[in-house]
N, C-alpha and C positions, 0 to 999 in steps of 0.2 A: 948414536944410536938413539932417534928420542925414544923417550920411556911414555910417553902419549901412544903417538904412531912409530910401531917401529920400524916402517920404512923411507921418510923420513930423514935422512938424517941430519945433522944438528949442525952443518954447515952451510942447507940450501936453506937458513934461515936470511932475508939481506933486510939491511939493518933502514929505517924509515927514516924520511925525510925529515927535519925539524919543522911541526908543526902539525903533526897528520894524524898523530893521534886526535892534535887538539878537536881538530877540524871533524874529524871520525864520530866526537862527542856534539860535535855540537852540531849534529844533521842530523846524526840520532834523539838529543832536544826537540829538535823540529822535525822532526816526522816525530815526536811522542803528544807534544803542544798542539798540532796536527790533529792527531784521530781523537783527541782528549776535545777542538772545537769544533768537530764534523759531528761525537755520539752530543756535547751540550747541543749542537745545535737542531740535531734532529730531536731532540729531545724535549725543546722547544718547539718547533714543529709542532709531534705533532698530539705536544699540550696547547696548541694556537687552532690545528683543526681539529681537536675536540670542544675545545671553548665555543666555536663559531659554529658549526653541527649545534652546539645544548642550545646557542639562543636558539641558534633558524627552530630547531625543533621547540621551544617553548617558542619561539611567535607565531612558528601557524596551530599548535597547539591555540593560541589566544587566539586568533584567528576562527579559527574551526569555535566557540566559543560563542565567533559571536556571528553565531547563522540567523539570519530570523523566521523566527519561529511565531505567527498572528501576526505577521505585517512588522515586530519591531525585533529589536536584536535584546541583544542583556545586555549590554550599557544603559536603555534606554527604562527595563526592566529595574536596575538598579537607582538609574537615577531619579528617578521616582517613586519609588518603597515608603517613604514616606507618606507623602501626601495618599498614594494606594491608601494603604494601613485605616487613614485619619478620614477617607472619605474626603482627602479635595481631587479631584482628581477629574476630569475631561472624561462623561461616559462613554462614547467612544476610545480614551487611550483605555480604559477601565475596563471595556471585554477585549481589545485586544495585547493585558495583559493578564487576561485569568487568560489568553487563550493559549502563551504563549505558555506560559508557567507549566500549562496542560502539557504542551506539545517539548518541548524545549529538555532533555537530561537534565544538562550542566543546572537549571533555576528548578528544577524538579524537586530539590535540596529545600527551594527559600516559600515550596508552596503548605508547610509547615510554618512556618512561621507568620503568614499572610494568608490561614488558610482561615479564618475563625472569621480576622478583621473583614477577609473577601465578601465571605455569608451577610453578614451581617452590613455591610456597607452592601454589597448586591443586591441587599432585597429593599436598603435604602433609596434604590438607582430604580429597582423596579416600579415601588412605589408610583414611582411621576417622569417616567419614562410610558413616551404611548409606543411602547412597540408588542407585538400581534405576539397574545399571551404562546401558540411554538417555541419562541423563543425564547419566551421569561423560561417554559418550561424547559426546553433543551437546558441553557443558561444552568438552575437550577439543579439537571438531572446532575450533572458535570461532576 
């Protein structure tokens, strides 16, 4: 009687052909390698998908920031910020920039940066402007 399995007798065991255990070990190692490769590949695929999703979200946020308020985009406001502060900008673009900063949630934070030069620059522009008094009052009251 076999001590592990009492129902199986010792003489029921058959001898293995030469190389059988080596072949079984090789199959076991190949299965482990395959599972390891699949796990690593799955992890890489998840990371790739997360990276792609992050890139897509960041691009959509960037594009959302480029919404036209006041007829110009955030890029135009950023590119002309120094000229705006120095009063060296086209009057029409100045009005568009003021309107953009007033309406755009992304650029509202810039309003504090350009607020003081805006008032002085706007006053200089209004002094030489041929716009009606109502339009001048409306801009100053904002």
